[in-house]
C-alpha positions as CSV (number, residue, x, y, z in Angstrom):
1,M,0.0,0.0,0.0
2,T,2.8,2.4,0.9
3,E,4.8,1.4,-2.2
4,A,1.7,2.2,-4.4
5,R,1.3,5.5,-2.7
6,H,4.8,6.6,-3.2
7,R,5.2,5.2,-6.7
8,A,6.6,7.8,-9.2
9,P,4.1,8.8,-11.8
10,S,4.7,7.3,-15.2
11,P,6.5,9.7,-17.6
12,L,4.5,11.5,-20.3
13,V,5.1,9.9,-23.6
14,L,5.2,12.3,-26.5
15,T,4.5,10.8,-29.9
16,D,5.9,12.1,-33.2
17,P,3.4,14.4,-34.9
18,A,4.3,12.7,-38.2
19,T,2.7,9.5,-36.8
20,W,-0.6,11.3,-36.0
21,P,-3.5,10.2,-38.3
22,P,-4.4,13.0,-40.8
23,S,-7.6,14.9,-40.1
24,T,-10.4,14.6,-42.6
25,F,-11.8,17.5,-44.7
26,G,-15.0,17.5,-42.6
27,T,-13.1,17.7,-39.4
28,Q,-11.0,20.6,-40.6
29,V,-14.2,22.5,-41.8
30,R,-15.9,21.8,-38.5
31,V,-13.0,23.0,-36.3
32,L,-12.4,26.2,-38.4
33,A,-16.1,27.0,-38.6
34,V,-16.5,26.7,-34.8
35,R,-13.5,28.9,-34.3
36,S,-15.1,31.6,-36.6
37,L,-18.4,31.3,-34.8
38,K,-16.7,31.8,-31.4
39,T,-15.0,34.9,-32.8
40,A,-18.3,36.3,-34.3
41,F,-20.4,35.7,-31.2
42,G,-17.7,36.4,-28.6
43,D,-18.2,40.1,-28.8
44,R,-21.6,40.9,-27.4
45,R,-21.5,44.5,-28.7
46,L,-20.8,43.3,-32.2
47,V,-23.6,40.8,-32.0
48,F,-26.1,43.4,-30.7
49,F,-25.3,46.0,-33.4
50,G,-25.2,43.2,-36.0
51,L,-28.8,42.2,-35.1
52,L,-30.0,45.8,-34.6
53,Q,-28.7,47.2,-38.0
54,P,-31.2,45.3,-40.3
55,I,-34.1,46.1,-38.0
56,V,-33.2,49.9,-38.0
57,L,-32.9,49.9,-41.8
58,L,-36.2,48.0,-42.2
59,L,-37.9,50.5,-39.9
60,L,-36.5,53.5,-41.9
61,F,-37.3,52.1,-45.3
62,S,-40.8,51.1,-44.2
63,Q,-41.5,54.7,-43.1
64,V,-39.7,56.5,-45.9
65,F,-41.4,54.5,-48.7
66,N,-44.7,54.1,-47.0
67,G,-46.3,56.5,-49.5
68,V,-46.0,53.9,-52.3
69,S,-48.3,51.5,-50.6
70,T,-51.2,52.7,-52.8
71,L,-49.4,51.9,-56.0
72,P,-50.9,49.1,-58.0
73,G,-47.9,46.9,-57.7
74,V,-47.8,47.2,-53.9
75,A,-51.5,47.6,-52.9
76,A,-52.1,43.9,-53.6
77,Y,-49.7,43.0,-50.7
78,Q,-51.9,44.8,-48.2
79,G,-49.3,47.1,-46.9
80,Y,-45.8,48.2,-47.8
81,V,-44.3,46.3,-44.9
82,N,-45.4,43.0,-46.4
83,F,-43.8,44.0,-49.7
84,L,-40.6,45.2,-48.0
85,V,-39.8,42.5,-45.4
86,P,-39.0,39.6,-47.8
87,A,-36.8,41.9,-49.9
88,T,-35.0,43.0,-46.7
89,L,-34.2,39.4,-45.9
90,V,-32.5,39.0,-49.2
91,N,-30.6,42.2,-48.7
92,I,-29.4,41.0,-45.3
93,A,-28.1,37.9,-47.0
94,M,-26.3,40.1,-49.5
95,T,-24.7,42.2,-46.8
96,T,-23.7,39.2,-44.8
97,A,-22.2,37.6,-47.9
98,M,-20.1,40.8,-48.3
99,S,-18.9,40.4,-44.8
100,S,-17.6,37.0,-45.6
101,G,-14.9,38.6,-47.7
102,A,-14.1,41.1,-45.0
103,G,-13.8,38.3,-42.4
104,L,-11.5,36.3,-44.6
105,L,-9.3,39.3,-45.3
106,A,-9.0,39.9,-41.6
107,E,-7.6,36.4,-41.2
108,I,-5.2,37.0,-44.0
109,Y,-3.9,40.2,-42.5
110,S,-3.6,38.6,-39.0
111,G,-1.4,35.9,-40.4
112,F,-3.8,33.1,-39.5
113,T,-4.1,31.8,-43.0
114,G,-0.3,32.0,-43.3
115,R,0.1,29.7,-40.3
116,L,-2.4,27.3,-41.8
117,R,-0.3,27.0,-44.9
118,C,2.4,25.4,-42.7
119,M,0.0,22.7,-41.5
120,P,-1.3,19.6,-43.3
121,I,-4.7,21.1,-43.9
122,S,-6.7,21.7,-47.0
123,L,-6.9,25.4,-47.9
124,S,-10.3,24.8,-49.4
125,A,-11.5,23.9,-45.9
126,V,-10.6,27.4,-44.7
127,L,-12.9,28.9,-47.4
128,V,-15.8,26.4,-46.8
129,A,-15.6,27.0,-43.0
130,R,-15.7,30.8,-43.5
131,T,-18.9,30.6,-45.6
132,I,-20.6,28.1,-43.3
133,S,-19.9,30.1,-40.2
134,D,-21.2,33.3,-41.9
135,S,-24.3,31.4,-43.0
136,A,-24.9,30.4,-39.4
137,R,-24.7,34.0,-38.4
138,L,-27.0,34.9,-41.3
139,A,-29.6,32.4,-40.0
140,V,-29.7,34.1,-36.7
141,Q,-30.1,37.5,-38.3
142,L,-32.9,36.3,-40.6
143,V,-34.9,34.8,-37.7
144,V,-34.5,37.9,-35.5
145,T,-35.4,40.2,-38.3
146,A,-38.5,38.2,-39.2
147,L,-39.7,38.1,-35.6
148,A,-39.0,41.8,-35.1
149,S,-41.0,42.5,-38.2
150,L,-43.9,40.5,-36.9
151,V,-43.9,42.1,-33.5
152,L,-42.9,45.7,-34.3
153,L,-43.9,46.5,-37.8
154,G,-47.1,44.4,-38.3
155,F,-45.7,42.1,-40.9
156,R,-48.4,39.5,-41.8
157,P,-47.0,36.7,-43.9
158,T,-50.1,35.0,-45.4
159,G,-47.9,32.0,-46.4
160,G,-48.0,30.8,-42.8
161,V,-45.3,29.1,-40.8
162,F,-44.4,26.8,-43.7
163,G,-44.1,29.7,-46.2
164,V,-42.0,31.8,-43.9
165,T,-39.7,28.9,-43.1
166,A,-39.3,28.1,-46.8
167,A,-38.6,31.8,-47.5
168,L,-35.9,31.9,-44.8
169,L,-34.3,28.7,-46.0
170,L,-34.3,30.0,-49.6
171,T,-32.7,33.2,-48.5
172,L,-30.1,31.3,-46.4
173,V,-29.1,29.2,-49.5
174,V,-28.9,32.3,-51.7
175,G,-26.8,34.1,-49.1
176,W,-24.4,31.1,-48.8
177,C,-23.9,31.0,-52.5
178,L,-23.4,34.8,-52.8
179,S,-20.7,34.6,-50.1
180,W,-18.5,32.7,-52.5
181,I,-18.5,35.7,-54.9
182,F,-17.1,38.0,-52.2
183,V,-14.7,35.3,-51.0
184,A,-13.4,35.1,-54.6
185,I,-13.1,38.9,-54.8
186,T,-11.1,38.8,-51.5
187,T,-8.7,36.1,-52.5
188,W,-8.1,38.0,-55.8
189,L,-7.7,41.6,-54.4
190,R,-6.4,41.0,-50.8
191,K,-6.5,44.7,-50.0
192,A,-9.1,46.2,-47.7
193,E,-9.8,49.5,-49.5
194,T,-10.1,47.8,-52.9
195,L,-12.3,45.1,-51.5
196,Q,-14.6,47.6,-49.9
197,M,-15.0,49.6,-53.1
198,A,-15.5,46.5,-55.3
199,S,-18.1,45.1,-52.9
200,F,-20.1,48.3,-52.8
201,V,-19.9,48.5,-56.6
202,V,-21.4,45.0,-56.8
203,M,-23.9,45.3,-53.9
204,F,-25.7,48.6,-54.3
205,P,-26.6,48.5,-58.0
206,L,-27.9,45.0,-57.5
207,M,-30.0,46.1,-54.5
208,F,-31.5,49.3,-55.9
209,S,-32.1,48.0,-59.5
210,S,-34.1,45.0,-58.2
211,S,-37.7,44.7,-57.2
212,A,-36.7,45.2,-53.5
213,Y,-38.1,48.7,-52.8
214,M,-40.4,49.5,-55.7
215,P,-42.6,47.5,-58.1
216,L,-41.2,47.0,-61.6
217,E,-44.2,48.8,-63.1
218,T,-43.2,52.1,-61.6
219,M,-39.6,52.0,-62.9
220,P,-38.2,53.7,-66.1
221,A,-38.0,51.4,-69.1
222,W,-34.3,51.0,-69.0
223,L,-34.3,50.2,-65.3
224,R,-37.1,47.6,-65.8
225,V,-34.8,45.9,-68.3
226,A,-31.9,46.0,-65.8
227,S,-34.2,44.6,-63.0
228,A,-35.4,41.8,-65.3
229,I,-31.8,40.5,-65.6
230,N,-30.9,41.3,-62.0
231,P,-30.3,38.0,-60.1
232,L,-31.6,39.5,-56.9
233,T,-35.0,40.2,-58.5
234,Y,-35.6,36.5,-58.8
235,A,-34.5,35.8,-55.2
236,I,-36.7,38.6,-53.9
237,D,-39.7,37.5,-55.9
238,A,-39.3,33.9,-54.8
239,T,-39.0,35.0,-51.1
240,R,-42.1,37.2,-51.4
241,A,-44.1,34.4,-53.1
242,L,-43.2,31.9,-50.3
243,A,-43.7,34.2,-47.4
244,L,-46.9,35.7,-48.6
245,G,-48.4,32.5,-50.2
246,R,-48.5,34.0,-53.7
247,P,-47.7,32.2,-57.1
248,S,-44.0,32.0,-57.6
249,G,-43.8,31.0,-61.2
250,W,-40.2,30.3,-62.2
251,S,-38.7,32.6,-59.7
252,I,-37.7,29.8,-57.2
253,P,-35.9,27.5,-59.7
254,I,-34.3,30.5,-61.5
255,S,-33.0,32.0,-58.3
256,L,-31.6,28.7,-57.1
257,A,-30.0,28.1,-60.4
258,I,-28.3,31.5,-60.5
259,A,-27.2,31.0,-56.9
260,A,-25.7,27.6,-57.7
261,V,-23.8,29.1,-60.7
262,A,-22.5,31.9,-58.5
263,A,-21.3,29.5,-55.8
264,L,-19.6,27.2,-58.4
265,A,-17.9,30.1,-60.2
266,G,-16.9,31.9,-57.0
267,G,-15.7,28.7,-55.3
268,W,-13.6,27.7,-58.3
269,I,-12.0,31.2,-58.5
270,A,-11.4,31.4,-54.8
271,A,-9.8,28.0,-54.6
272,R,-7.4,28.7,-57.4
273,T,-6.4,32.2,-56.2
274,F,-6.2,31.3,-52.5
275,R,-3.6,28.6,-53.1
276,S,-1.2,31.3,-54.1
277,P,1.3,31.8,-51.3
278,R,1.2,35.6,-51.5
279,E,-0.3,37.3,-48.5
280,A,-2.0,40.7,-48.2
281,P,0.0,43.7,-49.2
282,P,1.2,45.9,-46.3
283,R,-1.3,48.5,-45.1
């Protein structure tokens, strides 16, 4: 008994890292995505203002454009709020997709991605994890915005729970696919100022030339043509149709097809340019 009590502890055996089993692609994505989520939700002030921003914008737009509620293209929705909220959900997805590029650029500047290059890890897993973590953050924003619209603004989705859920899922898919475009832009430019200008050049024309804030019938002829070929128009029309229980036509399959093409093209470009060992230029 005494011998057992005074027996020296067995030495810690360190194994050679070269003998460790390699991690799978799924494990790498999961670990990196969890890390990004902890960073995103670790700052309570950032979370608060991130959730507050779309609600404030929705409140402002619903009051500024409330006068168009009598227009023929809006009156059928029984209030401008019902016309605006589904479009705002898609715009939130667009904004969050833009932040995916900013988040990746922050990791490039901090040297995190440079350290990952020295490890036996797939660089594509870094990109996939970034888009997945931002999609999880987008899901929280969409749910909070939808609930706030119901409680504060009188949003009445006639599509019921199923329609609203389908609209949120469609918006989430579109947002995830769009994030690949901004990730591709980031891996190509790798400079904060240029990324910001390029993102705004892409985002604002798409937002304001779509059917988000005004019906197509009230737009000038040239803007109606631009809106008809605007990918966001199809996503917004599909979200409205699902949330409000209206006929969707071809808007759902077209929006999903465009989103899939954007994801494939952005993912291919991002994977090719991100493999380049160059890091961000000095600020």
